C-alpha positions in Angstrom: 62.9 112.1 85.8 60.5 112.7 88.7 60.2 115.6 91.2 58.4 115.2 94.6 57.2 118.3 96.3 54.3 119.2 98.8 52.9 115.5 98.2 52.7 116.1 94.6 54.8 114.1 92.1 55.8 115.5 88.7 57.2 113.2 86.1 59.2 114.5 83.1 60.5 113.1 80.0 63.0 115.0 77.8 63.9 114.4 74.3 66.6 116.3 72.5 66.5 115.7 68.7 68.8 117.7 66.6 68.2 121.3 67.7 64.7 120.6 69.2 63.9 119.9 72.9 60.6 118.1 73.5 59.3 118.0 77.1 56.5 115.7 78.3 55.3 116.3 81.9 52.6 114.8 84.1 51.6 115.9 87.6 49.8 113.7 90.2 48.9 114.3 93.8 48.9 110.8 95.0 52.0 108.8 93.7 51.6 105.0 93.3 49.9 103.1 90.7 49.1 106.2 88.8 52.9 106.8 88.3 52.9 103.5 86.2 50.2 104.8 84.1 52.1 108.1 83.4 55.3 106.0 82.4 53.2 103.8 80.0 51.7 106.9 78.5 55.1 108.4 77.9 56.2 105.2 76.4 53.5 105.2 73.9 55.0 108.2 72.1 56.9 107.5 69.0 59.1 109.8 67.0 58.2 110.0 63.3 60.3 111.2 60.3 
């Protein structure tokens, strides 16, 4: 999920696991190639038991 406001882009990823909510967020002033870096970073997270 992404939100653009005043030239800034904030990207969120939410995980609801059992009764816990995990929120990842990244902010950037100039959307573009950096956005792909944010998504790659978010994709690098893995849930462990």
